C-alpha angles and dihedrals in degrees: 000000000000127000110223098179135008121169143108121264134201089241135350138177130188109234120233093236096042135282130063137272107216137179126192099013119197098025104219097189141353126223121204131184099222143013131258094042137167114217137165117225119198108223119199120214121180121180143167134196139180115266113259095043142069101038104156109031130184123186135171133216113205129184126204129191122237087265091056097254113143109242101177144356124198126189122205131174141174143181108246115203122198120251105231092203096060135033094234136050131213134203133180124189142185112211113188104215116200114211138180111208121190102187146358117291146107116289120210112216115192138182113223141180093224138023091244097048118119102182126068138162087215114068132141126196114217120186113213112201139177109257105251091206092061098039112102091199089063096042117132091219 
């Protein structure tokens, strides 16, 4: 199995007839108005595999704080049928990842084969910052 895309987006919806409608992909930073904050980050995962393999797949998305503390782990799985008309199969997902974030920093979002895994080829760094337009301490008045 090969990962074609793995990153958060500003918004994403799985289309009824296949594929995704996505805005702000990849999300290069997130601004929030207060800390602590609970947010939901849409994470896009697109994969392909050769036909005849990878039928029942389980993956994990894990998020670490800038200090390396694990903030969240999400499991997702699917049954992946072959497509008799072509030798490969494709799949794209939106996984809505709920997070509680206590302070500014850069989150590390990774795609893993197990909940305990710590190494991945597929990681994305997402800075989470206080919105300067809503911060009275940074007001121009």
